C-alpha positions in Angstrom: -21.1 134.4 -218.8 -24.8 134.3 -218.5 -27.1 132.7 -221.0 -29.2 135.9 -220.5 -26.5 138.3 -221.5 -25.8 140.3 -224.6 -22.3 138.8 -225.0 -23.7 135.2 -225.0 -26.7 135.8 -227.2 -25.0 137.9 -229.9 -21.4 136.9 -229.8 -20.6 133.6 -228.2 -23.6 131.5 -229.2 -23.7 132.6 -232.9 -19.9 132.0 -233.3 -20.0 128.6 -231.7 -23.0 127.5 -233.8 -21.4 128.7 -237.0 -18.2 126.8 -236.5 -19.9 123.8 -235.1 -21.9 123.3 -238.2 -19.2 123.8 -240.8 -19.0 120.9 -243.3 -16.4 118.8 -241.5 -17.9 116.7 -238.8 -14.7 115.2 -237.6 -13.7 118.1 -235.3 -17.1 119.0 -234.0 -16.5 117.4 -230.6 -13.1 119.0 -230.2 -14.5 122.4 -231.1 -17.5 122.0 -228.8 -15.1 121.0 -225.9 -12.9 124.0 -226.6 -15.9 126.3 -226.6 -17.1 124.8 -223.3 -13.8 125.3 -221.6 -13.6 128.8 -223.0 -17.1 129.5 -221.7 -16.2 128.2 -218.2 -12.8 130.1 -218.2 -14.6 133.3 -219.2 -17.0 132.8 -216.3 -14.7 131.5 -213.6 -11.2 132.4 -214.8 -8.4 130.3 -213.3 -10.9 128.0 -211.7 -11.1 126.2 -215.0 -8.0 124.4 -213.7 -10.2 122.9 -210.9 -12.5 121.6 -213.6 -9.6 120.2 -215.6 -8.2 118.6 -212.5 -11.5 116.9 -211.8 -11.8 115.6 -215.3 -8.2 114.2 -215.2 -8.8 112.6 -211.8 -12.0 111.0 -212.8 -10.5 109.7 -216.0 -7.9 107.9 -214.1 -10.4 106.5 -211.6 -12.5 105.3 -214.5 -9.5 103.4 -216.0 -8.9 101.8 -212.5 -12.5 100.7 -212.3 -12.3 99.3 -215.9 -9.2 97.3 -215.0 -10.8 95.9 -211.9 -14.0 95.1 -213.7 -12.2 93.4 -216.6 -10.2 91.4 -214.2 -13.4 89.8 -212.9 -14.2 88.3 -216.3 -12.5 85.2 -217.8 -12.3 84.1 -221.4 -14.0 80.9 -222.7 -16.4 80.8 -219.8 -13.7 79.7 -217.3 -14.1 80.4 -213.7 -11.6 82.6 -212.1 -10.0 81.4 -208.9 -12.0 82.6 -205.9 -9.1 84.4 -204.1 -8.2 86.3 -207.3 -11.8 87.2 -208.0 -12.2 88.5 -204.4 -9.1 90.6 -204.9 -10.4 92.2 -208.1 -13.8 92.8 -206.5 -12.1 94.5 -203.6 -10.0 96.5 -206.1 -13.1 97.7 -207.8 -14.7 98.8 -204.5 -11.6 100.6 -203.5 -11.4 102.3 -206.8 -15.0 103.5 -206.6 -14.7 104.6 -203.0 -11.5 106.4 -203.8 -13.1 108.2 -206.8 -16.1 109.2 -204.8 -13.9 110.5 -201.9 -11.8 112.4 -204.5 -14.9 114.2 -205.9 -16.5 114.8 -202.5 -13.2 116.0 -201.1 -12.9 118.5 -203.9 -16.4 119.7 -203.3 -15.9 120.0 -199.5 -12.7 121.9 -199.8 -14.1 124.6 -202.0 -17.7 124.7 -200.8 -17.7 123.8 -197.2 -14.4 124.9 -195.7 -15.6 128.4 -194.8 -18.8 126.9 -193.2 -16.8 124.4 -191.1 -14.2 126.9 -190.0 -16.9 129.4 -189.0 -18.7 126.8 -186.9 -15.4 125.6 -185.4 -14.5 129.1 -184.5 -17.8 129.6 -182.8 -17.1 126.6 -180.6 -13.5 127.7 -179.9 -14.7 131.2 -179.0 -17.2 129.9 -176.5 -14.5 127.8 -175.0 -12.0 130.6 -174.8 -9.7 129.1 -177.4 -7.9 130.8 -180.4 -9.8 131.0 -183.6 -8.7 129.4 -186.9 -8.1 131.8 -189.8 -7.6 130.5 -193.4 -9.2 133.4 -195.3 -12.3 133.1 -197.5 -12.2 130.3 -200.0 -14.3 130.8 -203.1 -16.4 128.0 -204.5 -16.2 127.8 -208.4 -19.6 128.2 -210.0 -21.1 124.8 -211.0 -18.8 122.7 -208.8 -21.8 120.9 -207.3 -23.1 120.0 -210.7 -19.9 118.8 -212.4 -19.0 116.9 -209.2 -22.3 115.0 -209.3 -21.8 114.3 -213.0 -18.4 112.8 -212.2 -19.8 110.6 -209.5 -22.5 109.4 -211.9 -19.8 108.5 -214.3 -17.8 106.4 -211.8 -20.8 104.6 -210.3 -22.3 103.7 -213.7 -19.0 102.4 -214.9 -18.6 100.4 -211.7 -22.1 98.9 -212.1 -21.4 98.1 -215.7 -24.4 100.3 -216.7 -22.3 102.1 -219.3 -18.8 101.7 -220.8 -15.7 103.4 -219.5 -14.4 106.3 -221.6 -10.9 105.5 -222.9 -10.8 108.9 -224.6 -10.4 111.6 -222.0 -11.8 114.2 -224.3 -15.2 112.5 -224.3 -15.3 112.5 -220.5 -14.4 116.2 -220.7 -17.4 116.8 -223.1 -19.7 115.0 -220.6 -18.5 117.0 -217.6 -17.8 120.4 -219.1 -20.6 120.8 -221.8 -21.3 124.5 -221.5 -25.1 124.3 -221.7 -25.3 122.4 -218.4 -22.1 122.9 -216.5 -23.2 125.9 -214.4 -26.6 124.7 -213.2 -27.6 121.4 -214.8 -29.8 119.6 -215.5 -27.8 116.7 -214.0 -27.5 114.1 -216.8 -26.7 110.6 -215.6 -23.8 109.2 -217.5 -25.6 106.0 -218.5 -28.2 108.2 -220.3 -25.6 110.5 -221.9 -22.9 107.9 -223.0 -24.4 107.3 -226.4 -24.4 110.9 -227.4 -20.8 111.8 -226.5 -18.9 110.4 -229.5 -21.4 111.2 -232.2 -24.6 113.2 -232.4 -27.1 114.0 -235.2 -28.9 117.3 -235.2 -32.1 117.3 -237.1 -33.9 120.4 -238.3 -36.9 119.7 -236.0 -34.6 119.2 -233.0 -32.7 122.4 -233.8 -36.0 124.4 -234.1 -37.3 122.8 -230.9 -34.0 123.9 -229.2 -34.6 127.5 -230.3 -38.1 127.4 -229.0 -37.0 126.0 -225.6 -34.2 128.5 -225.3 -36.5 131.5 -226.0 -39.1 130.2 -223.6 -36.4 130.0 -220.8 -35.0 133.4 -221.7 -38.4 135.0 -221.4 -39.0 133.2 -218.1 -35.8 134.6 -216.7 -35.9 138.2 -218.1 -39.6 139.0 -218.2 -40.8 137.2 -215.1 -38.1 136.1 -212.7 -36.0 139.3 -212.8 -38.9 141.7 -212.0 -40.2 139.4 -209.3 -36.7 139.3 -207.7 -36.9 143.1 -207.0 -40.1 142.6 -205.0 -38.7 139.6 -203.1 -35.4 141.3 -202.4 -37.1 144.3 -201.0 -39.1 142.2 -198.6 -36.2 140.0 -197.5 -33.9 143.1 -197.3 -35.7 144.2 -194.2 -33.8 142.9 -191.1 -35.5 141.4 -188.1 -39.2 141.6 -187.8 -39.5 145.1 -189.2 -41.9 144.1 -191.9 -45.7 143.9 -191.8 -47.7 140.7 -192.5 -49.0 141.7 -196.0 -45.5 142.7 -197.2 -44.0 139.5 -195.8 -46.5 137.3 -197.6 -46.1 139.2 -200.9 -42.4 138.9 -200.6 -42.3 135.2 -200.1 -44.9 134.5 -202.7 -42.9 136.5 -205.2 -39.8 134.5 -204.3 -41.8 131.3 -204.7 -42.6 132.3 -208.2 -39.2 133.9 -208.9 -37.2 130.8 -208.0 -39.4 128.6 -210.2 -39.2 130.8 -213.3 -35.5 131.5 -212.7 -34.4 127.9 -212.4 -36.9 126.4 -214.8 -36.0 129.2 -217.2 -32.3 128.2 -217.0 -33.2 124.5 -217.5 -35.3 125.4 -220.5 -32.3 127.3 -222.0 -29.9 124.5 -221.2 -32.2 121.8 -222.7 -32.7 124.0 -225.8 -29.0 124.6 -226.2 -28.4 120.9 -225.8 -30.9 120.1 -228.6 -29.1 122.6 -230.9 -25.9 120.6 -230.4 -27.4 117.2 -230.5 -27.7 116.4 -226.8 -30.9 115.3 -225.1 -30.8 116.6 -221.6 -33.5 115.4 -219.1 -36.5 117.5 -218.2 -36.0 119.2 -214.9 -39.4 120.6 -214.1 -43.0 119.4 -214.6 -45.3 122.1 -213.2 -44.3 121.4 -209.5 -46.7 123.9 -208.0 -49.8 121.9 -209.1 -48.6 119.1 -206.8 -50.8 117.7 -204.0 -48.2 116.2 -201.8 -44.5 116.8 -200.9 -43.7 113.5 -202.6 -45.3 114.6 -205.8 -43.6 118.0 -205.6 -40.1 116.3 -205.6 -41.2 114.2 -208.6 -41.8 117.5 -210.4 -39.2 119.9 -209.0 -35.5 119.7 -209.9 -36.2 116.2 -211.3 -32.6 115.5 -212.3 -31.3 116.1 -208.8 -34.1 114.0 -207.2 -33.2 111.2 -209.7 -29.5 111.4 -208.8 -30.1 111.2 -205.1 -32.6 108.3 -205.6 -30.3 106.2 -207.8 -27.0 106.9 -206.1 -27.9 107.4 -202.4 -31.5 106.5 -201.4 -31.7 103.1 -203.2 -28.1 102.1 -202.0 -29.2 102.9 -198.4 -32.1 100.5 -198.8 -34.8 102.7 -200.3 -38.3 101.5 -199.5 -37.2 97.9 -198.9 -36.3 98.5 -195.2 -38.4 98.7 -192.1 -40.5 101.8 -191.8 -38.2 103.4 -189.3 -35.2 102.9 -191.6 -37.1 104.3 -194.6 -37.9 107.4 -192.6 -34.3 107.7 -191.5 -33.1 107.3 -195.2 -35.4 110.0 -196.3 -34.2 112.4 -193.7 -30.6 111.6 -194.4 -31.0 112.0 -198.2 -32.8 115.4 -197.8 -30.3 116.6 -195.2 -27.6 116.0 -197.7 -29.8 117.5 -200.4 -30.0 120.7 -198.3 -26.2 120.7 -197.8 -25.7 120.2 -201.5 -27.6 123.5 -202.1 -25.4 125.5 -199.7 -23.1 125.5 -196.8 -25.5 127.0 -194.3 -27.6 125.9 -191.4 -30.6 127.4 -193.3 -30.1 124.7 -196.0 -29.8 122.0 -193.3 -33.1 123.0 -191.9 -34.6 123.3 -195.4 -33.5 119.7 -196.2 -34.7 118.3 -192.9 -38.0 120.1 -193.3 -38.7 118.2 -196.5 -37.3 114.9 -195.1 -39.8 115.3 -192.2 -42.8 115.8 -194.4 -41.8 113.0 -196.8 -41.6 110.7 -193.8 -44.9 111.9 -192.4 -46.6 111.2 -195.8 -45.5 107.5 -195.5 -47.4 107.2 -192.1 -51.0 107.5 -191.3 -50.8 111.2 -192.2 -50.5 110.2 -195.8 -53.8 108.2 -195.7 -55.4 111.2 -194.0 -54.1 113.5 -196.7 -55.5 111.3 -199.5 -58.9 111.3 -197.8 -59.4 115.1 -198.0 -60.3 117.1 -201.1 -57.9 118.2 -203.7 -58.0 121.9 -202.7 -57.0 121.0 -199.2 -54.1 118.8 -200.4 -52.9 121.5 -202.8 -53.1 124.2 -200.0 -51.1 121.9 -197.7 -48.4 121.4 -200.3 -48.1 125.2 -201.0 -47.8 126.0 -197.3 -45.0 123.5 -196.9 -43.2 124.8 -199.9 -43.6 128.4 -199.1 -42.4 128.0 -195.5 -39.5 126.0 -196.8 -38.6 128.8 -199.2 -38.2 131.2 -196.3 -35.3 129.2 -195.0 -33.9 128.9 -198.5 -34.0 132.6 -199.2 -33.3 134.2 -195.7 -29.7 135.2 -194.9 -29.6 133.4 -191.6 -31.7 131.2 -189.3 -32.5 134.2 -187.2 -33.6 136.1 -190.2 -35.8 133.2 -191.3 -37.4 132.8 -187.9 -38.1 136.6 -187.7 -39.6 136.5 -191.3 -41.9 133.6 -190.4 -43.0 135.5 -187.3 -44.0 138.4 -189.5 -45.9 136.1 -191.8 -47.9 134.3 -189.1 -48.0 136.7 -186.1 -49.2 140.2 -186.9 -48.0 141.3 -183.5 -44.4 140.7 -184.6 -44.5 143.8 -186.8 -46.7 145.9 -184.6 -45.7 149.6 -184.8 -43.5 148.9 -187.8 -43.2 151.7 -190.3 -42.9 149.1 -193.1 -46.1 148.8 -195.0 -47.4 147.2 -198.2 -45.8 150.0 -200.2 -42.4 148.5 -199.4 -42.9 145.8 -201.9 -45.6 147.2 -204.1 -44.9 148.4 -207.6 -47.0 148.5 -210.8 -45.3 145.4 -212.2 -46.7 143.3 -209.4 -50.3 143.5 -210.6 -49.3 142.6 -214.2 -46.8 139.9 -213.3 -48.6 138.1 -210.5 -51.6 136.7 -212.5 -49.3 135.9 -215.5 -46.8 134.1 -213.3 -49.5 132.1 -211.6 -51.1 131.2 -214.9 -47.8 130.0 -216.3 -47.3 127.7 -213.3 -50.2 125.7 -214.6 -49.9 123.3 -217.6 -51.7 125.8 -219.9 -48.6 126.5 -222.0 -48.2 122.8 -222.7 -51.8 122.6 -223.9 -51.3 125.7 -226.1 -48.1 124.2 -227.6 -49.9 120.9 -228.3 -52.7 122.7 -230.0 -50.2 124.7 -232.2 -48.2 121.7 -233.3 -50.7 118.9 -233.3 -51.0 119.0 -237.1 -47.4 118.0 -237.4 -48.0 114.8 -235.6 -51.4 114.1 -237.3 -53.3 114.2 -234.0 -56.3 116.2 -235.1 -56.7 116.7 -238.8 -60.4 117.6 -238.4 -59.6 121.2 -237.4 -58.5 122.1 -240.9 -56.1 125.1 -241.0 -56.4 126.0 -237.3 -53.2 124.3 -236.2 -51.3 125.8 -239.1 -52.4 129.3 -238.2 -51.9 128.6 -234.5 -48.3 127.5 -235.3 -47.6 130.7 -237.1 -49.1 132.7 -234.2 -47.0 130.7 -231.7 -43.8 131.4 -233.7 -44.6 135.1 -233.9 -45.2 135.1 -230.1 -41.8 133.5 -229.5 -40.2 136.1 -231.7 -41.9 138.9 -229.8 -40.8 137.5 -226.4 -37.2 137.2 -227.7 -37.3 140.8 -228.9 -38.8 142.0 -225.7 -36.2 140.1 -223.6 -33.4 141.6 -225.6 -34.8 145.1 -225.1 -35.0 144.5 -221.4 -31.4 143.2 -221.4 -30.2 146.3 -223.3 -31.9 148.6 -220.9 -31.4 146.9 -217.5 -28.9 145.2 -215.3 -27.8 141.6 -215.4 -29.0 139.3 -212.7 -27.3 135.9 -212.1 -29.3 132.8 -211.9 -30.2 131.7 -208.4 -28.7 128.2 -208.8 -25.3 129.5 -209.8 -24.4 129.8 -206.2 -25.1 126.2 -205.6 
């Protein structure tokens, strides 16, 4: 079930909101959990059992961690015997390691088995051996996200950053909440623990949730979906049979498409969370205005970057090690970040690509970059990101290399019958300037202008903020109506990050 579908917008969401806000508050959490499981079962069918199995396993590992942690504490300030304390500490480490292995094992079985077998068969075929055949294993949508939520729960409990959940239904709410289960944002358990048992939804928070949801819906339906047609046409050409202008138009449209697609989903998830009393973390902060790769990853998929920083990069030593070790840590983290996105060599290259540039920016290259003008830094960042998106979007490494050849070597497509008309349509000229403008923080400025009177920031402008607020609300209503009209007359397109 897509957020941007008729069945969600006009059936599922209104029904869930109606029953959630009935007078009795005692059963809200239970109803929200039931709705979340129904949402996932409608989307993934029997794979809801995988989710339930993950919840049950992590609940037991959490209890094991709590037992080991409580065993380290003694009443009345007494000191526990050293051998016993060591045993409990070892038990906590074993519990944490076992829980992480359980979650990563579940992820690897469903997401990486096909990739591993394909590469094993390639080796066996070259050596004249028999191939291994297990059939195609399907990865449940959202498994990467609820697995990372589960690991966050176990690590935060182990570190004593948040309490263990004795009630398994609360852990299920954390892991299975329907606004974020399919594609995030990844909410660290220590930040979400306080909202699981009881939440308060204020009128302002609910209205803000509606605003964010409509904003995300418009991003997806009105911008990302039309751009996807242009990008798909360009990347649908196999080999180097595409001319340079078409290749550049295709990858620029994909660069815009993936931003509006994923940030649109994040806006919708954050908005839905606010409607039900959850405060999910921001996931995007205008990443394409960045002037370095490091800044880009502070603005792009922020919740994933935070997860990798807190649970992998810092435990590996972070910035506290020798420079060579820091560079190695960065490459390892982004190699795994690439693999998290997909079981493909394309994603391995994509992750290493960013790890390489993040390492370079910590060397003398970083000082050189800071010495040049802002336009040069911005152009550098965009080139790194655009080239990276080629590996992200292409079907294979050979396809990515051929596409890059068409982008940078006009001789690659010499004699090709594919011309600019391949990717051109009338929507391009209307969408492109709008999409580029919305990549800038102009919308944030407009929103602050419209709602500044509510916060008492600028009373000197008289009725301007009030009129601006009314105009802004009318604009949101227009975008919602237009999005619904497009949904009624077009085909559904899944969010890009659903496959991760």
